[in-house]
C-alpha positions in Angstrom: 72.3 54.2 77.8 72.1 57.3 79.9 70.3 60.4 78.7 72.0 63.6 79.5 71.1 67.0 78.3 73.8 69.4 77.2 71.6 72.4 77.4 72.8 73.6 80.8 76.5 72.7 80.4 79.4 74.9 79.4 80.3 75.0 75.8 83.3 72.7 76.0 84.2 73.3 72.4 85.7 76.5 73.5 88.9 75.8 75.5 89.1 77.9 78.7 92.4 79.4 77.7 91.1 80.6 74.3 87.9 81.9 75.9 89.9 83.7 78.6 92.2 85.4 76.0 89.1 86.7 74.2 87.8 88.3 77.4 89.8 91.3 78.4 88.1 91.7 81.8 88.6 88.1 82.7 92.2 88.1 81.5 92.8 91.3 83.6 91.4 89.5 86.6 93.6 86.4 86.2 96.7 88.5 85.7 96.0 90.7 88.7 95.2 87.7 90.9 98.4 85.9 89.8 100.4 89.0 90.7 98.9 89.0 94.2 98.7 85.2 94.9 102.1 84.1 93.6 104.2 86.4 95.8 102.2 85.2 98.9 102.8 81.6 98.0 106.6 82.0 97.4 107.1 84.8 100.0 109.7 82.7 101.8 111.9 82.7 98.7 111.6 86.3 97.7 114.3 88.9 98.5 112.0 91.0 100.9 112.5 92.1 104.4 111.4 90.2 107.5 107.8 91.3 108.1 108.3 91.0 111.9 111.6 92.9 112.2 111.3 96.1 114.1 113.6 99.2 113.9 112.7 102.3 115.9 115.3 104.2 113.9 113.3 103.5 110.8 109.8 104.3 112.0 107.4 105.8 109.4 109.8 105.8 106.5 107.9 106.9 103.4 107.9 105.0 100.1 111.2 105.0 98.3 110.2 107.6 95.7 109.5 110.3 98.4 111.9 112.3 100.5 113.6 110.1 103.2 112.5 107.0 101.4 115.0 104.2 101.0 115.3 101.4 98.5 115.4 98.7 101.2 111.8 99.6 102.1 110.1 100.4 98.7 106.6 101.0 100.2 107.9 102.5 103.5 107.6 101.3 107.1 105.0 101.4 109.8 105.1 102.8 113.4 107.4 100.0 114.5 109.8 100.2 111.6 108.4 97.1 109.9 108.5 96.8 106.2 105.1 97.5 104.6 105.7 95.5 101.4 106.8 92.4 103.3 103.8 92.7 105.6 101.4 93.0 102.6 102.8 89.9 101.0 102.6 87.8 104.2 99.3 89.3 105.2 97.9 88.3 101.8 98.7 84.7 102.7 96.5 84.8 105.8 93.6 86.6 104.0 93.7 84.1 101.0 93.9 81.1 103.3 90.8 82.3 105.2 89.0 83.1 102.0 89.6 79.7 100.3 89.1 77.6 103.5 85.9 79.4 104.5 84.4 79.1 101.0 85.4 75.5 100.8 83.8 74.6 104.1 80.6 76.7 103.6 80.3 75.7 100.0 80.5 71.9 100.7 78.0 72.3 103.5 75.6 74.3 101.4 76.0 71.9 98.5 75.1 68.9 100.6 72.2 70.5 102.4 70.9 72.1 99.2 70.9 68.8 97.4 69.1 67.1 100.3 66.5 69.8 100.4 66.0 69.9 96.6 65.8 66.1 96.1 63.9 65.1 99.2 61.5 67.9 99.5 58.7 67.6 102.1 59.3 68.3 105.7 63.1 68.1 105.3 63.0 70.9 102.8 60.7 73.0 104.9 62.8 72.7 108.0 66.1 73.4 106.2 64.7 76.4 104.5 63.3 77.8 107.7 66.7 77.4 109.3 68.2 79.3 106.3 65.6 82.1 106.6 66.3 82.4 110.4 70.1 82.7 109.8 69.6 85.2 107.0 67.4 87.3 109.3 70.3 87.7 111.8 72.6 90.7 111.3 75.6 88.9 109.9 78.4 91.1 111.2 76.9 91.2 114.7 76.5 87.4 114.7 80.1 86.9 113.6 81.4 89.3 116.2 79.6 87.5 119.0 80.8 84.1 117.8 84.3 85.4 117.3 84.4 86.6 120.9 83.4 83.1 122.1 85.5 81.1 119.7 88.6 83.2 120.0 91.1 84.6 117.5 93.2 82.8 114.9 92.8 81.5 111.4 90.8 78.3 112.2 88.2 80.0 114.5 87.8 82.8 111.8 87.2 80.2 109.1 84.5 78.5 111.2 82.9 81.8 112.1 82.6 82.9 108.5 81.5 79.5 107.2 78.8 79.4 109.8 77.0 82.3 108.2 77.9 81.7 104.5 76.6 78.2 104.0 73.1 79.4 103.7 73.9 81.2 100.4 75.0 78.0 98.7 72.1 76.0 100.2 69.5 78.3 98.6 71.2 78.4 95.3 71.8 74.6 95.1 68.3 73.8 96.2 66.8 76.1 93.5 69.1 74.6 90.8 68.3 71.0 91.9 64.6 71.6 91.8 64.9 73.1 88.3 67.1 70.3 87.0 65.2 67.4 88.5 62.0 68.3 86.6 63.8 68.3 83.2 63.1 65.6 80.6 66.5 63.9 80.7 66.3 63.4 84.5 62.8 62.0 84.1 64.1 59.6 81.5 66.9 58.5 83.8 64.4 57.8 86.5 62.2 55.8 84.1 65.3 53.8 83.3 65.6 52.9 87.0 68.9 54.7 87.5 69.7 54.6 91.2 70.0 57.8 93.2 73.8 58.1 93.4 74.5 57.7 89.6 71.5 60.0 89.0 73.2 62.7 91.1 76.7 62.2 89.8 75.9 61.8 86.1 72.8 64.1 85.6 72.3 66.6 88.4 75.7 67.6 89.6 77.1 68.5 86.1 74.1 70.8 85.6 74.2 72.6 88.9 78.0 73.0 89.2 78.4 76.0 86.9 76.2 78.2 89.1 77.8 76.8 92.2 81.3 77.5 90.9 80.5 81.0 89.9 78.9 81.8 93.3 81.8 80.2 95.2 84.4 82.2 93.2 82.7 85.5 93.8 82.2 84.7 97.4 85.9 84.4 98.0 86.2 88.2 97.6 83.3 88.7 100.0 84.9 86.4 102.6 88.3 88.2 102.3 86.5 91.5 102.9 84.7 90.0 105.9 88.0 88.7 107.3 89.6 92.1 106.9 86.6 93.8 108.6 86.8 91.4 111.6 90.6 91.9 111.8 90.2 95.6 111.6 87.8 95.6 114.5 90.2 93.4 116.5 88.2 90.1 116.4 90.0 88.4 113.5 93.7 87.5 113.0 95.9 88.6 115.9 99.6 89.4 116.1 102.1 88.0 115.4 100.1 86.7 112.4 99.5 89.4 109.8 96.4 90.3 107.8 95.4 93.3 105.6 92.6 94.3 107.9 95.0 94.3 110.9 97.4 96.6 108.9 94.5 99.0 108.1 93.6 99.2 111.7 97.2 99.9 112.8 97.6 102.7 110.3 94.2 104.5 110.8 95.5 106.8 113.5 98.4 108.1 111.4 96.6 108.3 108.1 97.0 112.1 107.8 100.8 112.0 108.4 101.8 108.5 107.3 99.2 107.6 104.7 101.2 104.7 103.2 100.8 102.5 106.3 97.1 102.0 105.5 96.9 103.0 101.9 99.0 100.2 100.4 97.3 97.3 102.3 94.0 98.9 101.2 95.1 98.9 97.6 96.2 95.3 97.8 92.8 94.3 99.3 90.9 96.3 96.7 92.8 94.8 93.8 92.4 91.3 95.1 88.6 91.6 95.4 88.4 93.3 92.0 90.4 90.5 90.3 88.2 87.9 91.9 85.1 89.7 90.7 86.4 90.0 87.1 87.4 86.3 87.2 83.9 85.4 88.5 82.2 87.4 85.8 84.3 85.6 83.1 83.5 82.2 84.7 79.8 83.0 84.6 80.0 83.9 80.9 82.1 80.8 80.1 80.0 78.3 82.0 76.6 79.6 80.8 76.0 78.1 77.3 73.0 80.4 76.8 75.4 83.3 76.4 77.2 83.9 73.0 
């Protein structure tokens, strides 16, 4: 019979839905995120304008509640007459795809390398940690700009560029969690019982390190979205005809004084997305940590 400690596992007696309903901040984050994510998923079925359609006669139309605003373009238009609301919805799709894909790639890489370093120790641990330290010492944005110039633009190169710098975060956290868990009594008991390495990892180590990993990954999605927006703003991220919030911010920066809506509304969408992810991550941390009330 396997020996598993419940000390570091989430309190499964509380359902996630009931725990979420008792947490106003977490619930706010989920609602905000749903209001942003669902339109991007179902954008093709929504009654919104074509985000690529240009109309020189409708350049810089203000939001519909201001003078010259029209109902057909509720958030106004940009310098090429393209609908701001439609571009925000479709741009959110690109930003969320990059965020989720980059976190998945870097998270799985960091999880694997962190477990190897924590379990094996010795020279493997030393070499991996020195590589991590070396990458952390490099200015992240400068490194990504250089790699982006070499790799080119587009969603896939952008995911690879961001993941190439983010895996070190997960490696350090997973390694620290593995080294903590592997010295606990229930892991020692499993080793004495001659449990092989794969069942030991799956049954005893992974369940006890996943809460910290999930929280970090959730919070990191917001960071990655901001990074993608920064690269696109600088012209090294997603390129036209694809749309991203950072690209929209860049396009509207020169007319901010006269046509503030071109940059303001994409900026609000970006801010609310990151804020909702932070609130969700904070709730996950509270829910998955059994040491908190």
